[in-house]
N, C-alpha and C positions, 0 to 999 in steps of 0.2 A: 444542519442539510437536508435537503430533500430528496431521501430516499427511491429508485426504482421499485423499493418492495422485494425482499429476500425469499416472500416467497417463487417470486422470480429464478434464483439460483437456485432451483432442483438441479444436480448433477453436481452441484458444486461440493467436492469431498475435502474433507477437516478431517485434524489428524492431533488430538487433545494428550497431550503424555505433560501425566502430574503425578507425586506417589500419594496425593492424599485423596480415598475415595470417594470423601462428601465433593469436593472443587471437579473430579471426574464428573460425577453424576450430575451434579447442579447443568456443568456447561452442556456436560452432550445431553441432556433433557431441553435446556433451552434450543443447542443451535438443531438440533432434530427438528424440533415445533416450527424454525424458521426455515425448516423446507430443506435444507442442509444434507448431505450422505458427511455420518459421522463416525471414527472409530477412536478408542481411547488403548494408553501403554499406561502403567503404572512405572514404567522403569525405559532406561535409555533404549536395552536391546531389545528388548519388546516393540517399541517403538522402529527402530530401523525395520525390522522384519516383518514386521506389518505395510510398514513404507515401501518396500520394497514390491508390495503384488497390489495395493490399495493405492497408489503412486496420489498421494493428497499432491491437492491444489494449493492449500495453506496447510502450517505445520503450527500448533500451538504448543511451545515450551516451556514447564516450570524449570530456572535453572540449577537448582538446588536440587535434586536428586542423590539418592545411593547410587554409588557404584560407576557407572557413567550420564554424567551431569549433561546438563542442559547444550549447554557450551562446547561438548563433543560433539552429542546429536544433534549440531545446527550444521559442524563443520561437516560430520558426513552425508547428510541431508542433502546439504548444497553442494556439495560434490559429484555427490549420485545424479541427484535432483535439480540440474541448473534454475529451471524455472521455479523452480515449488519458492512462496514465502511463507517468511518466517517470522515471528510474533514470540519473544522470552514472555515470562511471567515470571517475575522474582516478587520475594516478602519482604527485600531489602533494597533502601532506595539510595544506594548507589552508586557516585554516576562511573567510580573503575568498573563496574560491570553493567554499564549502560554503554559505555566505550567500547567494554570489551567483545559485547555481543554485538553492537552494530559492527566492528573490527571484523570480525569474522562470516561476514555477511547476513546478519541477520537483519531483516526488514523495517521491526518494530519492538517496541521495549517498554512494557507495563507492569506499573509495582500496583502488589496487592496492597489492602484491597483494592479490585474496581468494581465499575460498577456494570452488569452484564450490556447495556443501552452504549456503554462505550465500545467493550470489545466487539459490537457489531458493527460499529462506527469504522474501527480499526481495520477488520475482516473487512469489508466491502473497501475502504481505502487500498488496500493488497491486493485485491481483486482486480481493481480500475486499470490499477499501476501495471500486474503481472497478464492479467488474463481478460482484457478489458470485453472481450465477444461474450466471455461468460453469463453478464448480469444483463445485457442487450441494452438500451436505452438507459444511460445513469444522466439523473434531472441533478443540478445544482443553481438554482438561482435563475437567469434570464437564460442557461445554459442548457445544452442539450448535447450527450456526448454519445453517438454511434455511434456502437465498438466494434461492428460488423460490417458498417458501410465505412468506416473510417471518416466520418464525418461529424460536426460541428456543428449546431445550433446557437445562432443566438438572438433572444427576443422573436422565434420562430422563423430566423429567416439565413440558411445554409453561407456561411461564412466558404469563401472560395478558399483553399488552402493550400499548402506547398505540403510533402509527406514532414520534412521540418518540422513545419508553425502549426500542424497539427499534435505532432509530436509531443512539442513545447506548449502549446495553449493546452492540452489536454494534462500534462504534467500538475502546469498552474494552477487550473480549477480542480484538478483535485485535492492539489494542494492548498486548495483556498486559506486563508487567514493564516498561513504559514509563512514565517519570511525566506526566503532561496536565497542563496546564495549565485556566487555565477558559476566558481565549483559546483555547486550541488545539482547548477541541470546542466554543466557540459557533462558530468558524467554520466546524470538517466538520459540526459535527450542523444547527447553526438557519441557516446561510449568515454572510457577509462582509458582510452588510450588515442582520445583526441589529440591531433598535433599541433591544432590550428592555436589562433589569439582566442582571448578570451573578449573580444569586444565583439567577436559574432556575437553573443547573445544579446547586444545594444539592438546591434544591426534588424535580429528577429523582433526581438519588441516592440522594437520601432515601427516596425512594417503590420507585428499583432495589432496595436494602438490602432494603426490607418486604419485596417480593415474593420474595429472596433468603434471608432467613430471616438476614439476615445481621447479624447484632444487635453483632455486638461488630465491625464495620467490618474484617474477616478476609476477604474477597475483595475489594473496592472499600476502600483503603482512601486514607485524606486525608494525604497529605505537608504540615502548614503551612506556608503562603506560596511554596508549591510546584506545588498540586495533586492529583490522582488516582491512582492504581494500580492495576491489578487485579490481584493474584495468582493462581493456578490450582492452587485445593489438589487 
């Protein structure tokens, strides 16, 4: 993915929570060098106390900590700071842990060990989903997303989009390469309490394809029985 340059993300606040000092130090140095404002905590209670004043945009939480674990911290932060994005870290590649983390409100999950570049990419993705205006213009292949203007360009042409079309296309682009089910799209774009039919997604996908000139469905692909995937051409 071609990123917008994280140096432009100064003012973005990150909270790192891990009981391993060397991991905290490594991540803090790297993220500060990328232009982020960073606070660290080595346990859950300290994390909650810091978050109350610091108001982080993204919290990166280790799951296995003594006392209050990452799951409990995630629940608390999501209850107090509804817009915060949460990335969970764990040394265990367990499906149950991932499901539990996502079910209580975590936005992403990474298994240790991981690369610093991968963490940066995950942070970018979460910021684009939760706080698109913070990163200014986001570049993804032929697309340019301007979060401040609520505008998307495709091959340097501004697309005429309704508010819902903008939200849908932004969600698809940001998660390019991933298969997104209709249920996932409805939850993120229309909201979990949407009472309409899943077919509304097909209607909007069809409209986006027309506006993109995607007659052969090479940009927005349909994976039968699974959902949709954007490929950056």
